[in-house]
C-alpha positions as CSV (number, residue, x, y, z in Angstrom):
1,M,14.2,21.9,4.8
2,L,15.1,21.7,1.1
3,S,16.5,18.2,1.5
4,L,13.3,17.0,3.0
5,L,11.4,18.4,0.1
6,Y,13.7,16.7,-2.3
7,V,13.2,13.4,-0.5
8,I,9.4,13.7,-0.6
9,I,9.4,14.6,-4.3
10,L,11.7,11.7,-5.2
11,S,9.6,9.3,-3.1
12,Y,6.5,10.5,-4.9
13,L,8.1,9.9,-8.3
14,V,9.2,6.4,-7.2
15,G,5.7,5.6,-6.1
16,S,4.3,7.1,-9.3
17,I,6.0,4.4,-11.5
18,P,2.9,3.0,-13.1
19,T,3.8,-0.7,-12.8
20,S,0.4,-2.1,-13.8
21,I,0.2,0.3,-16.9
22,I,3.7,-0.7,-18.0
23,V,3.2,-4.4,-17.5
24,S,-0.2,-4.4,-19.3
25,K,1.3,-2.5,-22.2
26,L,4.2,-4.9,-22.5
27,V,2.2,-8.1,-22.0
28,K,-0.9,-7.4,-24.1
29,G,-0.6,-3.9,-25.5
30,I,-3.5,-2.5,-23.4
31,D,-4.1,0.1,-20.7
32,I,-5.2,-1.9,-17.7
33,R,-7.4,1.1,-16.7
34,N,-9.7,0.4,-19.6
35,H,-10.3,-3.2,-18.7
36,G,-11.7,-5.2,-15.8
37,S,-12.5,-2.9,-12.9
38,G,-10.5,0.0,-14.4
39,N,-8.2,0.0,-11.4
40,A,-4.4,0.3,-12.0
41,G,-3.5,-2.3,-9.4
42,G,-2.1,-5.8,-9.1
43,T,-5.5,-7.5,-8.4
44,N,-7.0,-6.1,-11.6
45,V,-3.9,-7.2,-13.6
46,M,-4.3,-10.7,-12.2
47,R,-7.9,-10.9,-13.3
48,V,-7.3,-9.5,-16.8
49,L,-3.8,-10.8,-17.6
50,G,-3.3,-13.7,-15.2
51,L,-1.5,-14.6,-12.0
52,K,2.1,-14.2,-13.2
53,A,1.6,-10.6,-14.5
54,G,-0.4,-9.7,-11.4
55,L,2.3,-11.0,-9.0
56,I,5.0,-9.0,-10.9
57,V,2.9,-5.8,-10.5
58,I,2.2,-6.5,-6.8
59,L,5.8,-7.3,-5.9
60,F,7.2,-4.2,-7.7
61,D,4.5,-2.0,-6.1
62,I,5.6,-3.4,-2.7
63,F,9.2,-2.6,-3.5
64,K,8.3,1.0,-4.4
65,G,7.0,1.6,-0.9
66,F,9.9,-0.2,0.7
67,A,12.5,1.6,-1.4
68,A,11.1,5.0,-0.5
69,T,11.0,4.2,3.2
70,V,14.3,2.5,3.5
71,F,16.5,4.0,0.8
72,V,15.2,7.4,-0.3
73,A,14.6,8.5,3.3
74,K,18.3,8.2,4.0
75,L,19.1,10.8,1.3
76,M,18.0,13.6,3.7
77,Y,21.2,15.5,4.6
78,S,19.9,18.4,6.7
79,P,18.5,18.5,10.2
80,F,14.8,17.7,10.6
81,P,12.9,21.1,10.3
82,F,10.4,20.4,13.1
83,V,11.0,19.8,16.8
84,N,10.8,16.2,17.7
85,H,12.0,14.0,20.6
86,T,15.0,11.9,19.4
87,P,17.1,11.4,16.3
88,L,15.4,8.0,15.9
89,E,11.9,9.5,16.0
90,D,13.1,12.2,13.6
91,F,14.2,9.5,11.1
92,T,11.1,7.5,11.6
93,L,9.1,10.6,10.7
94,V,11.2,11.1,7.6
95,Q,10.5,7.5,6.6
96,I,6.8,8.0,7.2
97,L,6.8,11.1,5.0
98,S,8.8,9.3,2.3
99,G,6.6,6.2,2.3
100,S,3.4,8.3,2.4
101,A,4.6,10.3,-0.6
102,A,5.2,7.0,-2.5
103,I,1.7,5.9,-1.7
104,V,0.3,9.2,-2.9
105,G,2.3,8.7,-6.0
106,H,0.9,5.3,-6.6
107,I,-2.7,6.4,-6.1
108,W,-2.3,9.6,-8.1
109,T,0.6,8.9,-10.5
110,V,1.9,11.8,-12.4
111,F,2.9,9.4,-15.2
112,G,-0.7,8.1,-15.7
113,G,-2.9,11.2,-15.6
114,F,-3.1,11.1,-11.8
115,K,-5.1,7.9,-12.0
116,G,-3.4,5.0,-10.4
117,G,-4.1,2.1,-8.0
118,K,-5.5,1.8,-4.5
119,G,-2.1,1.9,-2.7
120,M,-2.4,-1.3,-0.7
121,A,0.8,-3.0,-2.0
122,T,2.8,0.2,-1.8
123,A,1.6,0.8,1.7
124,A,2.6,-2.8,2.6
125,G,6.1,-2.1,1.3
126,M,6.4,1.0,3.3
127,L,5.2,-0.7,6.5
128,I,7.6,-3.6,5.9
129,G,10.4,-1.0,6.1
130,L,8.9,0.7,9.2
131,A,7.5,-2.1,11.3
132,P,8.2,-5.6,9.9
133,L,6.7,-7.6,12.8
134,D,3.4,-5.6,12.9
135,I,2.9,-5.6,9.1
136,S,3.6,-9.4,9.1
137,I,0.7,-9.8,11.5
138,A,-1.5,-7.6,9.3
139,I,-0.5,-9.7,6.2
140,A,-1.4,-12.8,8.1
141,V,-4.8,-11.3,8.9
142,F,-5.2,-10.4,5.2
143,A,-4.5,-14.0,4.2
144,I,-6.8,-15.6,6.8
145,V,-9.7,-13.2,6.1
146,M,-9.3,-13.7,2.3
147,F,-9.1,-17.5,2.6
148,V,-12.2,-17.7,4.9
149,S,-14.3,-15.0,3.2
150,K,-13.0,-15.4,-0.4
151,Y,-13.0,-11.6,-0.7
152,V,-9.7,-9.9,-1.6
153,S,-11.1,-6.5,-0.7
154,L,-12.2,-7.6,2.8
155,G,-8.8,-9.1,3.4
156,S,-7.2,-5.8,2.4
157,I,-9.6,-3.8,4.6
158,S,-9.0,-6.1,7.6
159,A,-5.2,-5.8,7.2
160,A,-5.4,-2.0,7.1
161,V,-7.3,-2.0,10.4
162,A,-5.1,-4.7,12.0
163,F,-1.9,-2.8,11.6
164,P,-2.7,0.1,14.1
165,L,-4.5,-2.4,16.4
166,T,-1.3,-4.6,16.5
167,L,0.9,-1.6,17.3
168,F,-1.5,-0.5,20.1
169,F,-1.7,-4.1,21.5
170,R,2.0,-4.6,21.6
171,E,2.8,-1.3,23.2
172,N,-0.1,-1.0,25.7
173,I,-1.0,-4.6,26.5
174,L,2.2,-6.5,26.0
175,H,4.4,-3.5,27.0
176,A,6.8,-4.4,24.2
177,E,8.1,-0.8,23.9
178,V,7.7,-0.4,20.1
179,E,10.4,2.0,18.8
180,G,8.9,5.2,17.5
181,Y,5.4,4.2,18.8
182,G,4.3,7.8,19.5
183,T,4.9,8.6,15.8
184,L,3.9,5.3,14.3
185,I,0.5,4.9,16.0
186,F,-0.9,8.1,14.6
187,F,0.5,7.4,11.2
188,S,-0.8,3.9,11.2
189,I,-4.3,5.2,11.9
190,G,-4.0,7.7,9.1
191,I,-2.8,5.1,6.6
192,A,-5.7,2.8,7.6
193,I,-8.2,5.7,7.0
194,L,-6.6,6.4,3.6
195,L,-6.8,2.7,2.5
196,L,-10.4,2.5,3.7
197,F,-11.1,5.6,1.6
198,T,-9.6,4.0,-1.5
199,H,-11.6,0.9,-0.9
200,R,-14.9,2.7,-0.4
201,A,-16.5,1.3,-3.5
202,N,-15.5,-2.2,-2.4
203,I,-17.0,-1.6,1.1
204,K,-20.3,-0.5,-0.6
205,R,-20.4,-3.6,-2.7
206,L,-19.6,-5.8,0.3
207,L,-22.5,-4.2,2.2
208,E,-24.8,-4.7,-0.7
209,G,-23.6,-8.3,-1.3
210,R,-22.3,-7.5,-4.8
211,E,-18.6,-8.0,-4.3
212,N,-16.9,-10.7,-6.3
213,K,-15.5,-13.7,-4.5
214,I,-12.4,-15.8,-5.3
215,T,-13.7,-19.2,-6.3
216,S,-10.4,-20.6,-7.8
217,F,-7.2,-19.5,-9.4
218,S,-9.2,-19.2,-12.7
219,F,-10.7,-16.1,-11.0
220,F,-7.5,-14.2,-11.7
221,K,-7.9,-14.8,-15.4
222,K,-11.3,-13.3,-15.8
223,K,-11.6,-10.5,-18.3
224,T,-14.0,-8.4,-16.3
225,S,-14.4,-7.7,-12.6
226,Q,-16.0,-5.2,-10.2
227,N,-13.1,-5.0,-7.8
């Protein structure tokens, strides 16, 4: 049990690395949470500091989720403390707990006064480690929705919903026998709910017609934003 606790704590600390805060301090000597939307995420960094800085933040935030899921989870050395079905499903559950801890760390970072980002990039990294095919489809949905609607937030929300739907479709319609499906499907629904919660302000602005659209790459260099 202790080794699982250690893995969860370490994963939380990995997720808590405040990438956007560090990059904004190094690039311009500012705290990104005091600029733009006030969100400590890659999208806000893009809008305040430009595309390059934003991409660095997003890629590292993705890596945090991936590292916790693929590498930190393997540090567990004792038997899984709860009854499950197979060793594969046991490890899948350890990966889910590790990745979830990293997402929690990103959203509520101990290194930034428990005020971090929305967790989308870190969640994507975790899901790449868990189900690369399904998350690839979700990422494609994100890109298509964002391109058509010009809303980054709507693309993120659509991707969050697309992931559990893709798992369900592959297992129950295509009968693809997704490994660890019994564990993954409930987790994917939970992560979708969490990401919808962190995007609740965006959803409100979308419904009210006040959400900012992407009009060009110059959008990423704006100094203020509501996202």
